[in-house]
C-alpha positions in Angstrom: 17.7 -22.9 -40.3 14.5 -22.5 -38.4 12.4 -24.8 -36.3 10.2 -27.3 -38.2 6.9 -28.4 -36.7 5.8 -31.9 -37.4 2.5 -32.4 -39.3 1.0 -33.7 -36.0 2.1 -30.5 -34.1 0.6 -28.3 -36.9 -2.6 -30.2 -36.7 -2.9 -29.5 -33.0 -1.9 -25.9 -33.3 -4.6 -25.4 -36.1 -7.4 -26.5 -33.8 -9.9 -23.7 -33.3 -9.9 -24.2 -29.5 -6.1 -23.9 -29.3 -6.1 -20.8 -31.4 -9.0 -19.3 -29.4 -7.1 -20.0 -26.1 -3.9 -18.5 -27.5 -5.7 -15.4 -28.6 -7.3 -15.1 -25.2 -3.9 -15.3 -23.6 -2.5 -12.6 -25.9 -5.3 -10.3 -24.9 -4.8 -11.0 -21.2 -1.2 -10.0 -21.5 -1.9 -6.9 -23.7 0.1 -8.2 -26.6 0.1 -5.7 -29.5 -0.9 -8.3 -32.1 -3.2 -11.3 -31.7 -1.6 -14.4 -33.3 -2.9 -15.3 -36.8 -3.9 -18.9 -37.5 -0.5 -19.7 -39.1 1.6 -18.0 -36.4 2.6 -21.4 -35.0 5.4 -20.1 -32.7 3.2 -17.5 -31.0 0.3 -20.0 -30.7 2.6 -22.6 -29.3 4.2 -20.2 -26.8 0.8 -18.9 -25.5 -0.9 -22.2 -25.4 2.0 -23.8 -23.6 1.9 -21.0 -21.1 -1.7 -21.7 -20.3 -1.0 -25.4 -20.0 1.9 -24.8 -17.6 -0.3 -22.6 -15.6 -3.1 -25.2 -15.5 -0.7 -27.9 -14.5 0.8 -26.0 -11.6 -2.3 -24.2 -10.4 -4.7 -27.0 -11.3 -7.3 -27.7 -8.8 -5.9 -25.5 -6.0 -8.3 -23.5 -3.9 -6.5 -20.2 -3.9 -9.0 -18.6 -1.4 -7.8 -21.1 1.3 -4.2 -21.2 0.2 -2.8 -18.1 -1.5 -0.7 -18.7 -4.6 3.1 -18.2 -4.1 4.4 -15.4 -6.4 7.6 -17.3 -6.8 5.7 -20.1 -8.6 4.1 -17.5 -10.9 7.6 -16.2 -11.7 8.7 -19.8 -12.4 5.7 -20.5 -14.7 6.5 -17.3 -16.7 10.2 -18.1 -16.9 9.6 -21.8 -18.0 7.2 -20.8 -20.7 9.7 -18.7 -22.7 10.9 -20.9 -25.6 14.4 -22.3 -25.3 14.8 -22.4 -29.0 16.1 -19.0 -30.2 14.2 -19.2 -33.5 10.9 -20.0 -31.8 11.4 -17.2 -29.3 12.3 -14.7 -32.0 9.3 -15.7 -34.2 6.9 -15.5 -31.2 8.3 -12.1 -30.4 7.7 -10.9 -33.9 4.3 -12.5 -34.4 3.0 -10.9 -31.2 4.4 -7.5 -32.1 6.5 -7.3 -28.9 9.1 -5.3 -30.8 6.8 -2.3 -30.1 6.7 -2.9 -26.3 7.0 0.5 -24.7 8.2 -1.0 -21.4 11.5 -2.2 -22.9 12.4 1.3 -24.3 14.1 2.4 -21.1 15.5 -1.0 -20.1 19.2 -1.1 -20.9 19.9 -4.4 -19.1 20.1 -6.3 -22.4 21.7 -3.5 -24.5 23.4 -5.2 -27.5 21.9 -8.6 -26.7 19.0 -9.0 -29.1 18.0 -12.5 -27.9 18.2 -11.4 -24.3 15.8 -8.5 -25.2 13.5 -11.0 -27.0 13.5 -13.4 -24.0 12.9 -10.5 -21.6 9.9 -9.3 -23.7 8.4 -12.8 -23.8 9.0 -13.3 -20.0 7.3 -9.9 -19.3 4.3 -10.9 -21.5 4.2 -14.3 -19.7 4.3 -12.7 -16.3 1.4 -10.3 -17.3 -0.7 -13.2 -18.4 0.0 -15.3 -15.3 -0.9 -12.2 -13.1 -4.2 -11.8 -15.1 -5.0 -15.5 -14.7 -4.4 -15.3 -11.0 -6.6 -12.3 -10.7 -9.4 -14.4 -12.3 -9.3 -16.8 -9.4 
């Protein structure tokens, strides 16, 4: 059985500004596929990543106080969905199964959910790096 979003959650995920921000995050991370309007898991993953980034970075002046890369790693790690179904659906909806970077990585050989989480983490990290470069 998969994950069921409530009607309220779906209403939020269908908002045009949420979808627009999720698609912007996908492009920043070079995801192979932009999420469609009904790809709730991918939208949720990407939008939550942006919200986590905004919560932690917030109003900091990064020119005066450089951002700690460990915190960037933590943002990326915390944004990967804990629910296996949500993680797998976001992975599929964003086309991460075609990620060339994972072809040579044997650290998760035989562990499909580990591979999925690693791909989502890699995408998250790319997005956080791109967001930090914008500062």
